[in-house]
C-alpha positions in Angstrom: -0.9 30.4 2.9 2.5 31.5 4.2 5.0 33.4 2.1 7.3 30.3 2.4 4.6 28.1 1.0 3.8 30.6 -1.8 7.5 30.9 -2.7 8.0 27.1 -2.7 4.8 26.6 -4.8 6.2 29.2 -7.3 9.5 27.3 -7.5 7.8 24.0 -8.0 5.8 25.5 -10.9 9.1 26.1 -12.8 10.2 23.2 -15.0 13.8 22.5 -14.1 14.1 18.9 -15.2 17.8 17.9 -15.5 18.8 17.5 -19.1 21.3 14.8 -18.4 18.6 12.7 -16.8 15.7 13.3 -19.2 16.3 14.0 -22.9 15.2 17.5 -23.7 14.9 18.4 -20.0 14.4 22.1 -19.5 17.5 22.6 -17.3 18.0 25.3 -14.7 17.9 28.5 -16.7 14.4 29.5 -15.8 14.6 28.6 -12.2 18.0 30.3 -11.8 16.6 33.5 -13.3 13.7 33.3 -10.8 16.0 32.7 -7.8 18.5 35.4 -8.9 15.7 37.9 -9.3 14.1 37.0 -5.9 17.5 37.3 -4.2 18.2 40.6 -5.8 14.7 41.9 -4.6 15.6 40.7 -1.1 18.7 42.9 -1.2 21.4 40.3 -1.8 24.4 40.6 -4.0 23.7 38.2 -6.9 26.0 36.6 -9.4 25.0 34.0 -12.0 27.6 31.7 -13.4 27.1 29.2 -16.2 29.6 26.3 -16.0 27.8 24.5 -18.7 25.3 25.8 -21.3 21.8 26.1 -19.9 23.0 24.9 -16.4 23.5 28.2 -14.4 24.4 28.5 -10.7 23.2 31.4 -8.6 25.4 32.8 -5.9 23.7 35.2 -3.5 25.5 36.9 -0.7 24.1 38.9 2.2 27.0 41.2 3.3 27.6 41.5 7.0 29.3 44.3 8.9 32.6 42.4 8.8 34.4 40.5 11.5 31.7 37.9 12.0 31.5 34.3 10.9 30.2 33.3 7.5 27.3 31.0 6.7 26.8 29.2 3.4 23.5 27.7 2.3 23.6 25.3 -0.6 20.8 24.0 -2.7 20.4 22.6 -6.2 17.8 23.6 -8.7 17.5 20.7 -11.0 14.8 18.1 -10.7 14.1 14.6 -11.9 11.7 13.7 -14.7 8.0 14.0 -14.4 6.8 11.0 -16.4 3.8 9.3 -14.8 3.2 12.2 -12.4 -0.2 13.9 -12.3 0.3 17.8 -12.4 4.0 17.8 -11.3 4.3 21.5 -11.7 1.0 22.5 -9.9 2.5 23.1 -6.4 -0.8 21.9 -5.0 -1.2 22.5 -1.2 -3.5 20.3 0.7 -3.7 19.3 4.4 -0.5 21.1 5.2 1.5 19.4 2.5 3.0 20.8 -0.7 2.8 18.3 -3.5 5.7 18.4 -6.1 8.1 16.4 -8.1 11.5 15.3 -6.7 14.7 17.3 -6.9 17.7 15.0 -6.5 18.6 13.1 -9.6 18.9 9.4 -9.8 17.1 7.5 -6.9 20.3 5.5 -6.3 22.3 8.6 -5.4 19.7 10.8 -3.6 21.6 13.0 -1.1 25.1 12.0 -2.3 26.0 15.5 -3.5 24.9 17.0 -0.1 26.8 14.4 1.9 29.9 14.9 -0.3 29.7 18.7 0.1 29.3 18.4 3.8 32.2 15.9 4.1 34.5 18.3 2.2 33.5 21.2 4.3 33.9 19.2 7.6 37.3 18.0 6.4 38.3 21.6 6.0 37.3 22.3 9.6 34.1 24.1 8.6 31.1 23.1 10.9 28.4 21.5 8.7 24.8 20.5 9.3 22.4 18.8 6.9 18.7 18.9 7.6 15.4 19.4 5.8 11.7 19.2 6.1 9.6 16.0 6.5 8.0 14.5 3.5 7.4 11.3 1.6 7.4 9.9 -1.9 10.9 10.7 -3.2 10.8 9.8 -6.9 7.3 8.5 -6.7 4.1 9.5 -8.5 3.0 11.3 -5.3 5.6 13.3 -3.5 5.1 15.9 -0.8 6.8 18.0 1.8 5.3 19.0 5.2 4.9 22.7 5.2 5.0 23.1 9.0 8.4 21.3 9.1 9.6 23.5 6.2 8.6 26.6 8.2 10.5 25.2 11.2 13.6 24.6 8.9 13.3 28.3 7.9 13.1 29.4 11.5 16.2 27.4 12.4 18.1 28.7 9.4 17.3 32.3 10.3 18.1 31.8 14.0 21.5 30.2 13.1 22.3 33.0 10.6 21.5 35.7 13.2 23.5 34.0 15.9 26.5 33.0 13.8 26.8 36.0 11.5 25.7 38.9 13.8 
């Protein structure tokens, strides 16, 4: 198993169900702590802010040498409920797929936050790209992401960071 698959499976194992979507949802505190600690071990400057109780954001910065461009990566840490899902926190890997529960909120608005963020950035003249790995089953009992395409997304992200921020 690759380190990306292992890391993703560890993240999937953390209950981060959105409290506004599911009564008594765990929220993002545990996953934010994990992400902040992982980023700090990776040598990034880390700041955690909590705009609402139990709903922290993690801001991690890799400082460059100055004078280069900046690159922002944005992700959310909350997930939808797990009712009806078999072992939603198992992070099971089978046939090149990582099985998990969804991470986007209400099915009617999947992707809206990302499109809104990218539209705001683009309107400010900041080049913006949205992409992600292949998968199926958003908000279904069986949901998975293709690990090979996740590895490719990682490769693209690293290549862009090296090129843009060198």
